[in-house]
N, C-alpha and C positions, 0 to 999 in steps of 0.2 A: 863407652859413652853414647848416649841416645842421640841420634841425628836430629838436627833442628828442621829438616826438611818438613816433617810431619806438622810441626808447629806452624811454620811459615805458611802452610796451606790454608790456614784459617784466617790469616790477615790479608784479605784481599781488599782492593779498593771499591767495594760495594757493600751494602748492608740493607737489611729489610727494615728493621725498626728497633728503636731503643725507647722503651717506656721510662718515664720519670717518676720517681717517688721522691717527694719533698720531705723535709724533716717533720712536717706536722701530719701530712696525709699523702698517700700514694696516689699518682694518676694511673688510671687504668692501662693495663698493658696493651690493649687493643688500639691506643693512639697511634695513628698512621704517620708515616713520613712522606712528604711531598718532595718532588725533584723537578728542577727546572735549570735553565742555564745559569742561574745564580747559585746553584748548589742545592743540597738536601736541607729540609727544615721540618719541624714537627707541625702536623696538623693538629688544630683544635686549641693552640695556645700561642701566646706571644710573651715577650718580656718588656716590662715597663719600669721606670723609676720616676715618681712624681717629685717635683721640685720640693725642697725644704719649705714647710709652711703651708703647703696645700691641705686643706681640711679633708677629713675622711669623707664627709658628705659630698664635697665637690668632686673628689677623686671618684667615688662611686657613680655619680652623676654622669661623669664623662665616659666611664666605661659602660654604663647601662645603655647608653645610646647605640652601642654596637652589641648588646646582649653579653657583655663581658663581665666576669666575676673574678676578682683578684684575691691571692693570698700571698703573703709575704714570705720571702726566703730568710728563715732564721732571724737573727737580730740585725740584719742589714737593711737596706732601703729598697732593694729590687723586689718586684712582685712578678709572679707568674699569673697571667690573665687567661683564664679558660674562656673559649669562644664557643658559640653555637655550632652545631655540626654543619649548617649550611653557610657559615660565615667565610669570607676570604681573608685569609691571614695577611696576605700582601696588601689587600685594599685597607684593612683596618690600620695596619702600620703606617701606610702612606697618608691616612687621614689625621692620625694622631701625632706623628713624629715631629711636626712643626709647631704643635701647640706649645705656648709659653709656659704651660703648667707642667710639662714633663721635661726631665733632664734627658731622657732617651727613651725610644721606643723601637724595638727591633724583632725580627723573627728569631725563633728558637732553633738555631742551626745545629746540624750534626757534624762532628768532628771525629777524625779517626787518628789512632795511635800513630806516631811518628817513628817507624822503624822500616827498615828495608831488609833484603835477604841476607842471611847469616852464614858464617863459616863455622862449622863446629869444631874444627881442629887447629885453625890458626889462632894466634893470639899471644897471650902473655900480657900482663898488666903494663904495658908500655906507657899508658896515659898517666900513671902515677909518677914516673919519673919526668915525663914531659911537663907537668904542672908544678913540680917541686914539692910534692905532697910530703915526702919523708922529712924534709927540712921544716915544713910547717908543723909536723907531728912532734917535733922536739918541744913545742910549746902547748899544743892542744890536739885532741883527736876527736872532738865533738861532745865530750861528756856534758851533760846538763842542757843540751839543745834537742829539741823535738823537731823531726822532719816529717811533714805530712806528705804521703805519697798519694796523690789523687789519680787513681788508675783503676785497673781491673780487679783489685785485691792483691793480697800477698800470701804466699804459701807459709802459714804460721808454723809449720813444722820443719821448715828448712834449717839445718843445723848452723848455717851462717848468719841467719836472720832472727832465729827464735829468741835469743837473749836480748836483743835490742827492741823487740816489739812491745808496744803499748796498746791500750784500747784504742779501736777506731770506730768507724761506722760505715754502713752500706746505705749510701744515698738512694741507689736504684731500688733496693727492696725495703727501704725504710725499717732496717733492722741492724743487729750488730754482726751479722755474718760477712766477715771480710776475706773469705777464702778467695783465691785467685781463680776467675773463670776464664781467663785467656792465656796466662802465663806472662804477659806483658809487664804486670805490675811487679812481680817477683824480681824480674830482670832489672828493672828500673830501681827498685828499692835496694838491690844488692850494689849496683853501681854507686849509689850515694852512701850506704851505710852498712854493707856486710860487715860482720864483727871482726875486728882486727885483734891481733895478739892472742888468738884462740887455737892456733895450730890446725885450722881446718880451712880448705878451700881458698877463697880469695879474700882481699881486703878492700873495703869500701873507702872512699876519700875521707869520710868522717866516720870511722869504724866504731866510735863509742857513742855516737849520737843514738837518740831513741827514733824509732820508726812508728809513725801512726798510719796505719792503712786506712785510706778513705775510698771506698769504692764508688766510682762515678759511671762505670761502664757496664755494658750488657753485651753478652756473646750470643751472636746468631750462629747456629751450628754450620750453616752454609757459607756466610759471607764475611764473618769476622766481628771484631770488637770495636764498638763505637761509643761515644758520649755525646751529650748535648750541652750547648751553652748553660742551660738551666741546671744540669747536674753538676758542672763544673763550679758554677757560682754558689751552689748549695754547699758543695764540698769545701770550698774556700772559706765560706762563712762558719761552717762547723769547725774547721781546723783552727781559725782565729778564736772562736769562743772557747776552745779546749786547749789552748795553751801552746800551740805549734808556733815556732819562731820561723820556720822555713816551710814553704809549700812548693811541690813540683807538680807540673802538669805537663805530661809528655804526649800532648795531642795537638797536631797541627791546626792552625787557623783560629785558636782561642784569643790570640792577641788582637784579633779585629773585633771582638764582641764588646759592647758597652756594658752588658751586664757583667761580664767576667771582670773587666776593668774596675767596675764599681766594687765588686767583691774583693779584688785584689787591693784596692784602696782601703777597704774596711780591714783588711788584714794588716796593712801598714800601720793603720791607726791603732792597732793592738800590739805594735811592736815587731811585726813579722815582714818577711820578704817573700815574693812570688816569683819563681822561675818557670818559664814555658819553652818548649821546643819551637824553633822556627818552622819546621815542617821539612819534608823530604821530597819536595817537587822539582828541585834543581833550578829554580827560577826566582826572579824578583817577584815577591807576593803582592807588592804594591800597597802595603799596609802602613798607616801613619805611625810614627814613633809614639810611645806612651810611657809616662813616668810611673805608672802603677805597677808595673812588672818588668822582669829582666828577661828578654828574649834572647835565646841562645842559638847560634848555628853551629855546625859540626866542622872539626878539622880531623885530618888523617895523620899517619905516622910521620909524614914530610912536613907537618906544621902548615899545611895549606888547606883551604875549604875543601870538604868532600864533594865530589861531583854531584852528588844527589841532594845536598843540603840546600834548602831554600835560603833566600837572603833578601835584603832591602834595607831601606833606612830605618825600619823598625827594630832591626837587630841591635842588641845592647852589648853581647859579649859572644865569644866563640869558646868552645871547649872540645877536647877529644870525644869523638863519636864513632870512630871506625875500628871494628875489631876489639870491642870492649868486653874483656872477660868479666863475667858476673854470675850471679846465682840464677838458677831456672827452676821452674816449677818441678816438683818431685824430688827435691834434694840434689838437683844436678847442677853442673856449671858448664856454661857455653859462652861463645863470643856472639855479640850482637853489634849491629850497625844502626845508626840513625841519630838524628837530633833528640830522639827519645832519651838517649844515654848521654848526650852532650849536656843537656839541661840539668840532670842530677849531679853530674860531676861539678858543674859550676855551683849548683845549689849547696853541695856539700862543703865546697871551699868556703862559702859564706858561713856555714855552720861551724867550721873550724874557727873563724874569726870570732863569732859570738861566744864560742866556748872559752876561748882565750881572753876575751874582753866584753863580758856581758853588760857592760855599761854603755856600749856603743849603741847608738841609735840605728834603725834601718837605713837612714840616709848616709850615715857615716860609713857603715859596712858597704853599701852600695858604692860610694865615692871611692872607697880604697880599692875595691875590685876593679873599677873602671880605670883608675889612676895607675895601678900597678900591672895592669895586663900587658901582655908582650904585643907591641904594635906590629901587626901584620898587614900586608897589603898596602894601600895608600896611606900616607902619614895622617895620623889623627883618626878620628872616627870614620868609618866608611861602611858601605852597605854590605861587604862580605863578612867582616869580622867584628863589626861594631867598634868598641874601644880596644879591642884586641883579644887574644887567646888568654884565658884565665891563668893567672901565675900565683898558685897557693903560697909558695915560699915568700915571694916578694910582698904579697898582701899581708901575711902574718907579720912580717918585719914592720911594715907601715902601720898595721893595727896596734902592735905593742907600743909603738912610739907615738901614737895618737894622743894629743893632749886631753887632759881631763879637766881643764878650766871651765867653770860654769858659764852658761849662755845667760847673759844678763840684757841683751838688746830685745826691745819690744818690737813686735811687728807694726808695720805701717798700714793703715786702713783707711778708705774713703768710700762713701757712697756715690756711685756713678749715676745711678737713676732711681727713683725719680728726682728732678731738680727741686730746689727749695722753693716753696710758695706754689708749686704746682697742684692741680686738683686730681684726685684719684677716687675711684669707687670700685666696689666688688673685689674680685681677685686682682690686686695690683702687684706687678713685677718689679722687685727690687734687686738692682744689680750692685755688687760691692767688689771693689779691687782691694786686694791684700797681698802683701809680700813680707818676706822675713829672711835674715841672713842664714838661717838654718832650715826654714821651711815652716809654713803656716799649718798648724795642726787642726784648727777649728775656727770658725767664724760664726758669731751669734748675731741675730738681728733682734734688737730691742725696740719695742714700741711703748713710749711713755714710761720707760724704765723697766718694763717686763720683757724677758726673753720669750719671743714667739716662735722662733725656728732656729735650727743650727745646721751648719753644713761642714763636712770635713774634707772636701776636695773641691778644687777649682773646676769650672768657673763657679763663683759664689753667687748664685742666683736663686732668689726666694719668690715664692708666690704668696703673698700676704693677703689674708682675708681681712680687708678693711672694714667689713661690716661688724667686726668685733670691737670696734671703738665708736665712740660719739662722733657725730658730724661736727665739723670745724677743724681747728688746726691741731695736728697731732705731730709729735717729735719722733723721728727715726735716728737711731744710733746703731752702727755696727761695731762689734768688738771682736778683735783677732787675737788668737792664742797661739803660741808655739809650743813645741814639745817640752821646753823647760817650765812652762806655765807663765811666761811673760806675756803680758796683756798690752795691747793697743787699742785705743777708742778713736773712732772717727768723729769729725765734727757732727753736731746734731743737724738734721735736715727737717724742716718743718713743712708739712704738706697739709693741704686742705682736703679733708674727707667729705664727700657729698653723696651719700647713699640715701635712697628713698626710705622714709620712715614707715615702720609697720603700723597698721590701724590700731587705735587704742581699744582694748578689751580686757575684761577681768582675766587675769592669768592665774590658772590653777594647774598649768602643765610644767613638770619638772623639766629642766634642760636635759639634753642627751650628751653624755660625756663618754669619750672612748680613749683609752690608753693605746695609742698606735705603736709605741715601742717603750719597753721591751714586750716580747711575747713570751708566754710561759716556756720555761726551759733554761738552758745554761747561759750564764753570762761571764764575761771576762774582761778586765781592763776598764777603760772608760766607756760607759754605756750612755747613749744619748736618749734620755727619757723624754718622750713627747706626748702631749695631751691635745685632743681636739674636742670641741663642744659647740653645740648649736642650741638654739632655743626658739619657741614660737613667737616670742615677742622680740626677737633680735639678739645677736650675739653681744651687742655693746654693753648690756646689763649684767653679763655673766661674771662672776667671780670665781677663780679658779685656785685650788690649792692642791699641792703635791706632797705626799707623805711617804716615806720609806721606814718600815717598821715602826710606824706610829709617830715618827718625828717629821715635823714640817720641814720641808727642804726648799720649796718655791712656791710663790704665789703670784697672781696677776689678774688682770681684767682682760675680757675679750674671748675669742674663739679658740685660742691656741696658747700653749705654754710648753716651755723647753727647759730641761735641766740636764747638765752633765754630770753623771753619778760616777765616781771613782770606786768601782767595787774591790779594788785591792785593798781598800781600807776597811772592808767589811769581813766578818768572821766567815769561815767556811760553812756552808749549809744553806738552808732555805731562807729567803727574805720576801717580804710583802710589799709590793708598790701599790699604792692607792691614791687615786684623785678624787676630788670633791668639787662639784660645780653647783653654784648657787645663783639663781637669777634675781632680777630686781625685785620680784615679788616674794623672794624668800624660798621658793621651791628649790629642793636640793636633790641631787642624784650623785651616785658614786660609781667608779670602776676600779676593779682590783685584779692584780696579776701576781702570781707567785713565781719567783725565779731562783735558781740555785747557783751559787758561787763555788 
């Protein structure tokens, strides 16, 4: 058996550079990484997400003041903003992050794989007994569920992985080469879903699940394998749009990224769950809890937290991560340590539940995992183990017994700001409070009956372009939906719009219309179609129409329009999304994008 020593030599706590390639266009590999007391981050780019409803024109104007140029990550809402060579990334973030038009603005930080020194000879799959995997396997082994492994790639020729692999993507190289450049991804994939019942090697926790390799990392020959927030967010968006129900990210620090959290929420909206490693620094990381992903710390053979495992109140679950026998690059088998391997063990347990009960929502699966975990440490949720060490056997029993009664309770929703009869102008911030017994899936903002913006995660704050309506009293209504499609409407709030009127002049200029989402590419599940428009005579006179494959789906007046498109009802293949804008003088323009289901 090959010693792991040579492999561990490339995973050192430093790196030179990781270049990013988005799913539309690659960033040049010569992008440098900066380092300071706050950690490593990419030079020449930052990550931002505009508030729902912010027009494309206003978004561009805010960025151009800093020389920034944005491009969207897949079908999500996060954008990578490229900055001039002489720009200070930290200064731009400081100036933009508190603006009400942005949901978040952050540096594109570099993160490393969460593993520590390995023992090539000790082991045995003790962790399977520890979590009760065999009892869970009596009901399901992961068949029908795809687990996306966001990592350094996967050895596609490994005899214990080959049968479970499906097509993936290389985010770094902007291609389909998902071969493993570091060895880490192959080991993570095996701990989740090495093929079971094949008489070869080891068994993953979900040995009949499909493995989708999504390469997010780059190997520097001297210093090791690293990813960036941007590559992780891109990988999650890709996985969500290509049918993965589970995604695993075994890189420490990603739970602190707003961009990654946004991408994880996007995956939840598509029916998936995201698992990430807590890190291997052996300390409280000081990160805030998040409901967008499940953060996993590591336990050892005595069912206590491994000494090197990071912890904190951001930890959701614990799982075995010490001496995990799994697959290794080159067709080998070795033991590995780290929260890198605790996360996929927990992720695979979730895949078992989804395999047995595909009707369960992500929130239900998550709740079952939390409620059935073995409570370790202090009673209840604590900083070391979260809700406890994952218990696949107990979770499967609970999943099989989970009720199937339909949810008929509508969400409650109210507009918190602006107040009724207040006066607004320009880009007005609209804040909405919404809650539901099982969780809010989406909140729409309607202005005079037309949906102008949608948000799929709290806080539900919109940047509404009030120049898109006529001056005077206008009605705002918020509509909240849950996963079952139940709808709750807020009371109408009437506000007085007072914008400066444009000078009267003959109008022969067609309005400018942009389909901000979706972009060309793959779509899956519910897609938020958004349209922005502007006109030289003011947006109030614009009439917008939205067509899918020639069929009118939505219409309204003003500068924006939003429509929730359920692509599951569409045939597999290419579909055309088109919007038409007509101004008060009758000038018309269109924008079209083709997507594939």
